[in-house]
Structure formats: C-alpha cells, structure tokens
C-alpha positions in Angstrom: -4.2 6.4 -33.2 -5.6 4.2 -29.8 -7.0 1.6 -28.6 -11.1 1.0 -29.8 -13.0 -2.2 -28.1 -13.3 -3.4 -24.5 -9.9 -3.1 -23.3 -9.6 0.6 -24.9 -8.7 3.3 -22.4 -6.9 0.9 -19.7 -3.8 1.4 -18.6 -1.5 0.6 -16.0 -2.6 -0.7 -12.6 -2.5 1.5 -9.8 -0.9 1.8 -6.7 -3.3 -1.1 -5.0 -3.1 -3.5 -8.4 -5.6 -2.9 -10.5 -6.0 -1.1 -14.0 -6.7 1.9 -14.6 -8.3 4.0 -17.5 -8.4 7.5 -18.4 -11.1 8.1 -17.7 -11.5 7.3 -14.9 -8.6 9.7 -14.6 -9.7 12.4 -16.2 -13.3 12.3 -13.8 -9.9 12.2 -10.9 -9.0 15.9 -12.1 -12.1 17.1 -13.1 -13.4 16.3 -9.1 -9.9 18.6 -7.8 -10.3 21.6 -10.7 -12.7 21.8 -9.8 -12.3 21.9 -5.1 -9.6 24.1 -5.9 -11.6 27.0 -8.5 -14.7 26.0 -5.3 -11.4 27.1 -2.8 -10.4 30.1 -4.3 -12.2 33.7 -4.8 -13.6 34.3 -8.0 -13.4 37.2 -10.2 -15.9 38.5 -12.7 -13.5 37.6 -16.0 -13.2 33.3 -15.1 -15.4 32.2 -17.9 -18.5 30.4 -16.6 -18.2 26.9 -18.1 -15.3 26.1 -15.4 -17.2 26.6 -13.0 -20.4 24.6 -14.1 -21.2 21.8 -13.2 -18.4 19.5 -12.2 -20.5 17.4 -10.3 -22.0 16.0 -13.3 -19.5 15.7 -15.8 -17.1 14.0 -13.1 -20.2 10.6 -13.2 -20.6 11.3 -17.4 -16.3 9.7 -17.2 -17.2 7.9 -13.8 -20.5 5.6 -16.1 -19.3 3.5 -18.5 -19.1 4.9 -22.2 -21.4 4.6 -24.8 -21.4 2.1 -26.9 -21.2 3.4 -30.6 -24.5 3.4 -32.7 -24.0 1.0 -35.2 -27.2 1.3 -37.0 -27.5 5.4 -36.6 -24.2 6.0 -38.1 -24.6 2.3 -41.3 -27.7 4.9 -42.5 -26.0 7.3 -41.6 -24.1 6.3 -44.3 -26.4 5.2 -46.7 -27.9 9.0 -47.1 -24.7 10.5 -47.6 -24.0 7.1 -49.8 -28.1 7.9 -51.8 -27.1 11.8 -52.5 -23.9 11.2 -54.2 -25.1 8.7 -56.1 -28.1 11.4 -57.2 -25.4 14.0 -57.8 -23.7 12.4 -60.1 -26.7 10.7 -61.9 -27.7 14.2 -61.9 -24.3 15.8 -63.2 -24.5 13.7 -66.0 -28.3 14.3 -67.0 -27.2 17.8 -67.5 -24.2 17.4 -69.0 -26.0 14.8 -72.1 -28.2 17.3 -71.7 -25.6 19.8 -72.6 -24.0 18.4 -75.2 -26.8 17.5 -77.1 -27.7 21.0 -77.5 -24.3 21.9 -78.3 -25.2 18.9 -81.7 -27.9 20.1 -82.9 -27.4 23.8 -82.6 -24.0 23.6 -84.3 -25.5 21.5 -87.4 -28.2 24.3 -87.9 -28.5 26.2 -91.3 
C-alpha cells in the first residue's frame, strides 16, 4: 500500500537533485503521448478518449492534489451506519411480529 500524507507520491531525486513526484511524471508522460499522437495520422479505429483534452489532464496533474473531504466522508459514514442500524431494528421488529403470530397461531384451539 502506498504512502499517505504530505510526502505521498515523492520519489527519488531527478537529474537536477530535486524530488520528483509521480503526478509530475504522469503529467509529462501524458503530454508526450498527446504530442506523439498529434504527430501521427489518425484512423477511424482509435478511441476518441485518447485524443481529447490532453492539455487539461496534464494541467490537472500538475496542480496540487485535491484535499480529502473529511466532513463529507464523516457524514457519509454516519448515514451508512444509521441505515444499517435502521435495517437491523426493522429486522428485529419483524422477527418479533412473526414469533408473536406463530405463538398465537399455535395456541389457538
């Protein structure tokens, strides 16, 4: 599993001695692939996603990584837990009703 935190994605130093990040390497590779693709003739069998908005993708990779949405994650976990507890409560109530119905049916004359 990879690193998590401020130093995540930082790898060994590059040629100039500065640390290189995986995001920077990915942006460079994406830009090179876009330039190479632009230089080759296009045929109808190529996926359109390969040719679309390469510059926007590379710029997005060069920007800082988005911060995690801790509040949204906490709210989502709370909603999932509330739904699970409600499901368990409903199941127990239904089970009690069936047990009561069975007991009443068995004891009928």
